[in-house]
C-alpha positions as CSV (number, residue, x, y, z in Angstrom):
1,X,-3.8,-7.0,19.4
2,X,-3.4,-3.6,17.8
3,X,-5.5,-1.7,14.9
4,X,-3.4,-0.2,12.5
5,X,-4.5,1.9,9.4
6,X,-2.4,3.5,6.7
7,X,-3.6,6.7,5.3
8,X,-1.8,8.7,2.5
9,X,-0.8,7.1,0.3
10,X,-1.1,8.7,-3.5
11,X,0.5,8.9,-7.1
12,X,3.0,11.6,-7.1
13,X,5.6,13.1,-9.8
14,X,9.6,11.9,-9.2
15,X,11.0,14.4,-6.5
16,X,7.3,15.3,-4.8
17,X,7.3,14.9,-1.2
18,X,3.7,12.8,0.5
19,X,3.7,12.0,4.2
20,X,1.8,8.6,5.4
21,X,0.3,8.3,8.7
22,X,-0.5,5.2,10.4
23,X,-3.6,5.6,13.4
24,X,-3.1,3.0,15.8
25,X,-5.3,1.9,18.8
26,X,-6.3,-1.0,21.3
27,X,-3.2,-2.4,23.1
28,X,0.0,-0.8,24.1
29,X,3.1,-1.1,21.9
30,X,6.6,-0.1,22.3
31,X,7.4,0.3,18.3
32,X,6.3,1.1,15.2
33,X,7.9,0.5,12.0
34,X,7.2,0.9,8.5
35,X,7.9,-1.4,5.7
36,X,7.1,-1.7,2.0
37,X,6.7,-4.6,-0.5
38,X,6.9,-3.7,-4.1
39,X,5.3,-6.3,-6.5
40,X,7.7,-9.2,-7.1
41,X,9.8,-8.4,-3.9
42,X,10.5,-8.9,-0.4
43,X,8.6,-6.9,2.0
44,X,11.6,-4.4,3.3
45,X,12.2,-2.1,6.3
46,X,11.8,1.1,6.2
47,X,12.2,2.8,9.0
48,X,11.2,2.7,12.8
49,X,10.4,4.6,15.8
50,X,10.4,3.6,19.6
51,X,7.2,5.0,20.8
52,X,8.4,6.1,24.4
53,X,11.5,7.2,23.6
54,X,11.6,8.8,20.2
55,X,15.0,6.9,19.2
56,X,14.4,6.7,15.6
57,X,16.4,4.6,13.1
58,X,15.7,4.4,9.3
59,X,16.8,2.1,6.2
60,X,20.3,3.4,4.2
61,X,18.7,4.0,1.3
62,X,15.8,6.2,2.3
63,X,17.6,7.8,5.4
64,X,18.4,11.1,3.4
65,X,15.1,11.5,2.5
66,X,12.6,10.3,4.6
67,X,11.5,10.8,8.2
68,X,9.7,9.5,10.9
69,X,7.9,10.6,13.6
70,X,4.7,10.1,15.7
71,X,2.2,12.0,18.0
72,X,1.6,10.5,21.3
73,X,-1.5,12.6,21.9
74,X,-3.3,11.0,18.3
75,X,-1.7,7.9,18.7
76,X,-0.5,8.2,15.0
77,X,2.7,7.7,13.6
78,X,4.2,9.4,10.2
79,X,6.6,8.6,7.6
80,X,7.7,11.7,5.6
81,X,8.9,11.5,2.4
82,X,10.7,13.2,0.1
83,X,12.6,13.8,-3.3
84,X,10.5,10.6,-4.3
85,X,11.6,8.2,-6.7
86,X,10.2,5.4,-9.2
87,X,11.8,3.0,-7.0
88,X,10.0,3.8,-3.9
89,X,6.3,2.7,-5.6
90,X,5.2,-0.1,-3.2
91,X,2.6,-0.5,-1.0
92,X,3.6,1.1,2.5
93,X,2.9,-1.4,5.6
94,X,3.1,0.6,9.4
95,X,3.1,-2.5,11.9
96,X,4.2,-2.6,16.0
97,X,5.9,-4.4,18.4
98,X,5.5,-4.9,21.9
99,X,9.5,-5.2,21.9
100,X,11.6,-2.2,22.6
101,X,14.6,-3.8,20.2
102,X,12.1,-5.0,17.4
103,X,14.1,-4.4,14.3
104,X,13.3,-7.0,11.6
105,X,9.9,-7.9,10.4
106,X,9.3,-11.1,12.4
107,X,9.6,-8.5,15.3
108,X,6.3,-6.8,14.9
109,X,3.3,-8.8,15.5
110,X,0.3,-6.6,14.3
111,X,0.0,-5.1,10.7
112,X,-1.9,-2.5,9.0
113,X,-3.7,-3.4,5.3
114,X,-0.9,-0.7,3.9
115,X,-1.3,2.1,1.5
116,X,0.0,2.3,-2.5
117,X,2.7,4.9,-3.3
118,X,3.2,5.4,-6.5
119,X,5.7,7.5,-7.9
120,X,5.8,7.8,-12.0
121,X,9.2,9.5,-13.6
């Protein structure tokens, strides 16, 4: 099992930037992903990064504003969010998978507790 602790969520204004962190410990993993869940909506994929190769992929709705990165030495992943919009308001979760090919929510088997991002317009 991988233990994940997210941090960095906050209340910000539209147009602001925010950087989320996800500290991992425990077992090794192959992929770290970020998901978000807004009130009354399904949890949706945001971004993922391969822990060894750095290969990354972002959802279409955020790819021009968000960046996913990692620090292997710190075993920490990051989600840099810029030009935030009200519709980015959600609880953001990081998750890990033992698979290098993890893409969907069901492919990820360890989850953090989530961090709230609220964007006021």
